[in-house]
RONUKOL-79187 format. One record per residue (C-alpha): chain; residue number from 1; x, y, z. Coordinates in steps of 0.2 Angstrom, whole numbers, plus 5000, padded with zeros to 4 digits. Layout:
! RONUKOL-79187
<vexdren chain="A" n="NUM" x="X" y="Y" z="Z"/>
...
***
This chain:
! RONUKOL-79187
<vexdren chain="A" n="1" x="4998" y="5715" z="5923"/>
<vexdren chain="A" n="2" x="4987" y="5700" z="5920"/>
<vexdren chain="A" n="3" x="4975" y="5694" z="5933"/>
<vexdren chain="A" n="4" x="4986" y="5678" z="5934"/>
<vexdren chain="A" n="5" x="5001" y="5687" z="5938"/>
<vexdren chain="A" n="6" x="4993" y="5699" z="5951"/>
<vexdren chain="A" n="7" x="4991" y="5686" z="5964"/>
<vexdren chain="A" n="8" x="5009" y="5680" z="5962"/>
<vexdren chain="A" n="9" x="5015" y="5698" z="5964"/>
<vexdren chain="A" n="10" x="5005" y="5700" z="5979"/>
<vexdren chain="A" n="11" x="5012" y="5684" z="5987"/>
<vexdren chain="A" n="12" x="5030" y="5690" z="5983"/>
<vexdren chain="A" n="13" x="5027" y="5707" z="5991"/>
<vexdren chain="A" n="14" x="5020" y="5698" z="6006"/>
<vexdren chain="A" n="15" x="5035" y="5686" z="6007"/>
<vexdren chain="A" n="16" x="5047" y="5701" z="6006"/>
<vexdren chain="A" n="17" x="5039" y="5709" z="6020"/>
<vexdren chain="A" n="18" x="5040" y="5694" z="6031"/>
<vexdren chain="A" n="19" x="5058" y="5691" z="6027"/>
<vexdren chain="A" n="20" x="5062" y="5709" z="6032"/>
<vexdren chain="A" n="21" x="5054" y="5706" z="6049"/>
<vexdren chain="A" n="22" x="5064" y="5690" z="6051"/>
<vexdren chain="A" n="23" x="5080" y="5699" z="6047"/>
<vexdren chain="A" n="24" x="5079" y="5707" z="6065"/>
<vexdren chain="A" n="25" x="5088" y="5698" z="6079"/>
<vexdren chain="A" n="26" x="5077" y="5685" z="6088"/>
<vexdren chain="A" n="27" x="5077" y="5691" z="6105"/>
<vexdren chain="A" n="28" x="5072" y="5681" z="6121"/>
<vexdren chain="A" n="29" x="5061" y="5691" z="6132"/>
<vexdren chain="A" n="30" x="5067" y="5696" z="6149"/>
<vexdren chain="A" n="31" x="5062" y="5684" z="6163"/>
<vexdren chain="A" n="32" x="5052" y="5689" z="6178"/>
<vexdren chain="A" n="33" x="5056" y="5682" z="6195"/>
<vexdren chain="A" n="34" x="5042" y="5682" z="6209"/>
<vexdren chain="A" n="35" x="5040" y="5690" z="6226"/>
<vexdren chain="A" n="36" x="5025" y="5689" z="6238"/>
<vexdren chain="A" n="37" x="5027" y="5706" z="6246"/>
<vexdren chain="A" n="38" x="5030" y="5723" z="6239"/>
<vexdren chain="A" n="39" x="5044" y="5735" z="6244"/>
<vexdren chain="A" n="40" x="5050" y="5753" z="6243"/>
<vexdren chain="A" n="41" x="5067" y="5756" z="6235"/>
<vexdren chain="A" n="42" x="5074" y="5772" z="6227"/>
<vexdren chain="A" n="43" x="5083" y="5761" z="6214"/>
<vexdren chain="A" n="44" x="5068" y="5753" z="6207"/>
<vexdren chain="A" n="45" x="5052" y="5758" z="6197"/>
<vexdren chain="A" n="46" x="5035" y="5750" z="6198"/>
<vexdren chain="A" n="47" x="5023" y="5747" z="6184"/>
<vexdren chain="A" n="48" x="5005" y="5740" z="6183"/>
<vexdren chain="A" n="49" x="5005" y="5722" z="6178"/>
<vexdren chain="A" n="50" x="4992" y="5720" z="6165"/>
<vexdren chain="A" n="51" x="4983" y="5703" z="6162"/>
<vexdren chain="A" n="52" x="4986" y="5697" z="6144"/>
<vexdren chain="A" n="53" x="4998" y="5689" z="6132"/>
<vexdren chain="A" n="54" x="5017" y="5694" z="6134"/>
<vexdren chain="A" n="55" x="5025" y="5696" z="6117"/>
<vexdren chain="A" n="56" x="5038" y="5705" z="6107"/>
<vexdren chain="A" n="57" x="5033" y="5716" z="6092"/>
<vexdren chain="A" n="58" x="5045" y="5715" z="6078"/>
<vexdren chain="A" n="59" x="5043" y="5730" z="6066"/>
<vexdren chain="A" n="60" x="5053" y="5732" z="6049"/>
<vexdren chain="A" n="61" x="5048" y="5743" z="6035"/>
<vexdren chain="A" n="62" x="5030" y="5743" z="6037"/>
<vexdren chain="A" n="63" x="5028" y="5725" z="6042"/>
<vexdren chain="A" n="64" x="5024" y="5719" z="6060"/>
<vexdren chain="A" n="65" x="5025" y="5702" z="6069"/>
<vexdren chain="A" n="66" x="5019" y="5698" z="6086"/>
<vexdren chain="A" n="67" x="5029" y="5684" z="6094"/>
<vexdren chain="A" n="68" x="5026" y="5675" z="6110"/>
<vexdren chain="A" n="69" x="5039" y="5672" z="6124"/>
<vexdren chain="A" n="70" x="5041" y="5654" z="6116"/>
<vexdren chain="A" n="71" x="5043" y="5661" z="6099"/>
<vexdren chain="A" n="72" x="5026" y="5657" z="6093"/>
<vexdren chain="A" n="73" x="5019" y="5669" z="6080"/>
<vexdren chain="A" n="74" x="5001" y="5676" z="6084"/>
<vexdren chain="A" n="75" x="4990" y="5673" z="6069"/>
<vexdren chain="A" n="76" x="4977" y="5685" z="6075"/>
<vexdren chain="A" n="77" x="4977" y="5703" z="6081"/>
<vexdren chain="A" n="78" x="4978" y="5710" z="6064"/>
<vexdren chain="A" n="79" x="4972" y="5727" z="6068"/>
<vexdren chain="A" n="80" x="4985" y="5728" z="6082"/>
<vexdren chain="A" n="81" x="4999" y="5723" z="6070"/>
<vexdren chain="A" n="82" x="4993" y="5736" z="6057"/>
<vexdren chain="A" n="83" x="4994" y="5750" z="6071"/>
<vexdren chain="A" n="84" x="5011" y="5745" z="6076"/>
<vexdren chain="A" n="85" x="5017" y="5744" z="6058"/>
<vexdren chain="A" n="86" x="5013" y="5762" z="6055"/>
<vexdren chain="A" n="87" x="5026" y="5768" z="6067"/>
<vexdren chain="A" n="88" x="5038" y="5778" z="6056"/>
<vexdren chain="A" n="89" x="5054" y="5768" z="6060"/>
<vexdren chain="A" n="90" x="5066" y="5758" z="6049"/>
<vexdren chain="A" n="91" x="5065" y="5744" z="6061"/>
<vexdren chain="A" n="92" x="5061" y="5741" z="6080"/>
<vexdren chain="A" n="93" x="5058" y="5728" z="6093"/>
<vexdren chain="A" n="94" x="5046" y="5732" z="6107"/>
<vexdren chain="A" n="95" x="5042" y="5722" z="6123"/>
<vexdren chain="A" n="96" x="5025" y="5722" z="6129"/>
<vexdren chain="A" n="97" x="5008" y="5714" z="6133"/>
<vexdren chain="A" n="98" x="4993" y="5711" z="6122"/>
<vexdren chain="A" n="99" x="4978" y="5716" z="6133"/>
<vexdren chain="A" n="100" x="4959" y="5720" z="6131"/>
<vexdren chain="A" n="101" x="4954" y="5734" z="6143"/>
<vexdren chain="A" n="102" x="4937" y="5738" z="6150"/>
<vexdren chain="A" n="103" x="4929" y="5756" z="6152"/>
<vexdren chain="A" n="104" x="4939" y="5759" z="6168"/>
<vexdren chain="A" n="105" x="4956" y="5754" z="6160"/>
<vexdren chain="A" n="106" x="4957" y="5737" z="6168"/>
<vexdren chain="A" n="107" x="4963" y="5722" z="6158"/>
<vexdren chain="A" n="108" x="4950" y="5708" z="6155"/>
<vexdren chain="A" n="109" x="4959" y="5692" z="6152"/>
<vexdren chain="A" n="110" x="4945" y="5682" z="6145"/>
<vexdren chain="A" n="111" x="4942" y="5695" z="6131"/>
<vexdren chain="A" n="112" x="4960" y="5694" z="6125"/>
<vexdren chain="A" n="113" x="4959" y="5675" z="6126"/>
<vexdren chain="A" n="114" x="4943" y="5673" z="6116"/>
<vexdren chain="A" n="115" x="4948" y="5688" z="6104"/>
<vexdren chain="A" n="116" x="4934" y="5699" z="6110"/>
<vexdren chain="A" n="117" x="4935" y="5718" z="6112"/>
<vexdren chain="A" n="118" x="4949" y="5729" z="6105"/>
<vexdren chain="A" n="119" x="4966" y="5723" z="6108"/>
<vexdren chain="A" n="120" x="4979" y="5735" z="6115"/>
<vexdren chain="A" n="121" x="4998" y="5733" z="6115"/>
<vexdren chain="A" n="122" x="5004" y="5739" z="6132"/>
<vexdren chain="A" n="123" x="5022" y="5744" z="6128"/>
<vexdren chain="A" n="124" x="5035" y="5744" z="6142"/>
<vexdren chain="A" n="125" x="5052" y="5742" z="6134"/>
<vexdren chain="A" n="126" x="5061" y="5747" z="6118"/>
<vexdren chain="A" n="127" x="5075" y="5734" z="6113"/>
<vexdren chain="A" n="128" x="5080" y="5739" z="6095"/>
<vexdren chain="A" n="129" x="5077" y="5755" z="6085"/>
<vexdren chain="A" n="130" x="5083" y="5759" z="6067"/>
<vexdren chain="A" n="131" x="5097" y="5746" z="6067"/>
<vexdren chain="A" n="132" x="5103" y="5750" z="6085"/>
<vexdren chain="A" n="133" x="5103" y="5737" z="6099"/>
<vexdren chain="A" n="134" x="5097" y="5746" z="6115"/>
<vexdren chain="A" n="135" x="5097" y="5731" z="6127"/>
<vexdren chain="A" n="136" x="5113" y="5737" z="6135"/>
<vexdren chain="A" n="137" x="5106" y="5754" z="6140"/>
<vexdren chain="A" n="138" x="5099" y="5757" z="6157"/>
<vexdren chain="A" n="139" x="5080" y="5753" z="6158"/>
<vexdren chain="A" n="140" x="5075" y="5771" z="6161"/>
<vexdren chain="A" n="141" x="5085" y="5777" z="6146"/>
<vexdren chain="A" n="142" x="5076" y="5763" z="6135"/>
<vexdren chain="A" n="143" x="5059" y="5769" z="6142"/>
<vexdren chain="A" n="144" x="5063" y="5787" z="6139"/>
<vexdren chain="A" n="145" x="5066" y="5783" z="6120"/>
<vexdren chain="A" n="146" x="5051" y="5772" z="6119"/>
<vexdren chain="A" n="147" x="5040" y="5786" z="6126"/>
<vexdren chain="A" n="148" x="5047" y="5799" z="6114"/>
<vexdren chain="A" n="149" x="5044" y="5787" z="6100"/>
<vexdren chain="A" n="150" x="5026" y="5784" z="6104"/>
<vexdren chain="A" n="151" x="5023" y="5802" z="6108"/>
<vexdren chain="A" n="152" x="5030" y="5807" z="6091"/>
<vexdren chain="A" n="153" x="5019" y="5795" z="6081"/>
<vexdren chain="A" n="154" x="5004" y="5792" z="6093"/>
<vexdren chain="A" n="155" x="4999" y="5775" z="6085"/>
<vexdren chain="A" n="156" x="4982" y="5769" z="6089"/>
<vexdren chain="A" n="157" x="4980" y="5753" z="6100"/>
<vexdren chain="A" n="158" x="4997" y="5756" z="6108"/>
<vexdren chain="A" n="159" x="4999" y="5761" z="6126"/>
<vexdren chain="A" n="160" x="5015" y="5767" z="6135"/>
<vexdren chain="A" n="161" x="5018" y="5759" z="6152"/>
<vexdren chain="A" n="162" x="5020" y="5773" z="6164"/>
<vexdren chain="A" n="163" x="5028" y="5769" z="6181"/>
<vexdren chain="A" n="164" x="5031" y="5776" z="6198"/>
<vexdren chain="A" n="165" x="5048" y="5777" z="6207"/>
<vexdren chain="A" n="166" x="5052" y="5771" z="6224"/>
<vexdren chain="A" n="167" x="5035" y="5768" z="6232"/>
<vexdren chain="A" n="168" x="5030" y="5750" z="6228"/>
<vexdren chain="A" n="169" x="5021" y="5747" z="6244"/>
<vexdren chain="A" n="170" x="5008" y="5760" z="6242"/>
<vexdren chain="A" n="171" x="5006" y="5757" z="6223"/>
<vexdren chain="A" n="172" x="5003" y="5738" z="6226"/>
<vexdren chain="A" n="173" x="4990" y="5742" z="6239"/>
<vexdren chain="A" n="174" x="4981" y="5753" z="6227"/>
<vexdren chain="A" n="175" x="4982" y="5740" z="6213"/>
<vexdren chain="A" n="176" x="4975" y="5727" z="6224"/>
<vexdren chain="A" n="177" x="4961" y="5738" z="6230"/>
<vexdren chain="A" n="178" x="4957" y="5740" z="6211"/>
<vexdren chain="A" n="179" x="4957" y="5721" z="6209"/>
<vexdren chain="A" n="180" x="4971" y="5722" z="6196"/>
<vexdren chain="A" n="181" x="4983" y="5707" z="6194"/>
<vexdren chain="A" n="182" x="4998" y="5715" z="6202"/>
<vexdren chain="A" n="183" x="5014" y="5725" z="6199"/>
<vexdren chain="A" n="184" x="5031" y="5723" z="6191"/>
<vexdren chain="A" n="185" x="5046" y="5730" z="6200"/>
<vexdren chain="A" n="186" x="5061" y="5734" z="6189"/>
<vexdren chain="A" n="187" x="5079" y="5741" z="6193"/>
<vexdren chain="A" n="188" x="5081" y="5758" z="6185"/>
<vexdren chain="A" n="189" x="5098" y="5754" z="6179"/>
<vexdren chain="A" n="190" x="5095" y="5736" z="6173"/>
<vexdren chain="A" n="191" x="5100" y="5731" z="6156"/>
<vexdren chain="A" n="192" x="5089" y="5719" z="6145"/>
<vexdren chain="A" n="193" x="5094" y="5700" z="6147"/>
<vexdren chain="A" n="194" x="5084" y="5684" z="6145"/>
<vexdren chain="A" n="195" x="5092" y="5678" z="6161"/>
<vexdren chain="A" n="196" x="5092" y="5694" z="6171"/>
<vexdren chain="A" n="197" x="5085" y="5695" z="6189"/>
<vexdren chain="A" n="198" x="5081" y="5714" z="6189"/>
<vexdren chain="A" n="199" x="5062" y="5712" z="6185"/>
<vexdren chain="A" n="200" x="5051" y="5705" z="6198"/>
<vexdren chain="A" n="201" x="5032" y="5702" z="6198"/>
<vexdren chain="A" n="202" x="5022" y="5704" z="6213"/>
<vexdren chain="A" n="203" x="5004" y="5697" z="6211"/>
<vexdren chain="A" n="204" x="4988" y="5702" z="6220"/>
<vexdren chain="A" n="205" x="4984" y="5687" z="6230"/>
<vexdren chain="A" n="206" x="4965" y="5691" z="6230"/>
<vexdren chain="A" n="207" x="4964" y="5694" z="6211"/>
<vexdren chain="A" n="208" x="4946" y="5689" z="6206"/>
<vexdren chain="A" n="209" x="4951" y="5685" z="6188"/>
<vexdren chain="A" n="210" x="4963" y="5672" z="6194"/>
<vexdren chain="A" n="211" x="4950" y="5662" z="6202"/>
<vexdren chain="A" n="212" x="4947" y="5646" z="6191"/>
<vexdren chain="A" n="213" x="4960" y="5650" z="6178"/>
<vexdren chain="A" n="214" x="4969" y="5633" z="6180"/>
<vexdren chain="A" n="215" x="4952" y="5624" z="6177"/>
<vexdren chain="A" n="216" x="4949" y="5635" z="6162"/>
<vexdren chain="A" n="217" x="4965" y="5630" z="6154"/>
<vexdren chain="A" n="218" x="4963" y="5612" z="6158"/>
<vexdren chain="A" n="219" x="4946" y="5612" z="6150"/>
<vexdren chain="A" n="220" x="4953" y="5620" z="6135"/>
<vexdren chain="A" n="221" x="4967" y="5608" z="6133"/>
<vexdren chain="A" n="222" x="4954" y="5593" z="6134"/>
<vexdren chain="A" n="223" x="4945" y="5601" z="6119"/>
<vexdren chain="A" n="224" x="4961" y="5598" z="6109"/>
<vexdren chain="A" n="225" x="4976" y="5607" z="6103"/>
<vexdren chain="A" n="226" x="4970" y="5610" z="6086"/>
<vexdren chain="A" n="227" x="4956" y="5622" z="6093"/>
<vexdren chain="A" n="228" x="4970" y="5632" z="6102"/>
<vexdren chain="A" n="229" x="4982" y="5634" z="6088"/>
<vexdren chain="A" n="230" x="4977" y="5651" z="6083"/>
<vexdren chain="A" n="231" x="4979" y="5657" z="6101"/>
<vexdren chain="A" n="232" x="4997" y="5651" z="6103"/>
<vexdren chain="A" n="233" x="4995" y="5637" z="6116"/>
<vexdren chain="A" n="234" x="5012" y="5641" z="6124"/>
<vexdren chain="A" n="235" x="5006" y="5658" z="6129"/>
<vexdren chain="A" n="236" x="4989" y="5652" z="6135"/>
<vexdren chain="A" n="237" x="4998" y="5647" z="6150"/>
<vexdren chain="A" n="238" x="5007" y="5663" z="6154"/>
<vexdren chain="A" n="239" x="5021" y="5662" z="6166"/>
<vexdren chain="A" n="240" x="5022" y="5681" z="6168"/>
***
């Protein structure tokens, strides 16, 4: 192949990969309602709420796209997309959070915001796998399939979201004592719906990284939207 044809072939191959990913259904992420106080309930599970960028990972035949809640495509996080694309699946859609963790496993929002550190995909749901829509399954069954998928392939930079059952009050207390953002309560039997009310965020009112965040966002907006384009502005103001 001549040198002039090689770039065209490469562009064609890249275009084919993108089209494959676009062939998956465009899913609207599950919404989270808010609650001030934690609770105990045997019908619910509780996960740590990491502080980062919520997104869906679309994987299809070796290509991966990270898409924000408002369907903006992340242009950065190439190593993370590469890691996810190595999952040995025909296609899949995962729901999760892009985070950067410190040595103690706590998410550092400014690191992911400014593209510092090593990004991790904190995976908490599996919505689609090998042509099968899993959104109608109960949450615990979807999480079980997600854990088995990740245990089988162990991709770098992907972390499975573990949970506890029933005891949200004690878990929330421990999360606050560790200065983490909060927890997310989810009904065990909930299906996945954009307008569902079965996921509830409960934020730490004393979370240190939340101090001054509104001012940070206001300052970034004043410097112009062009500067923020690669950071997906609609996700810079997460309504998690």
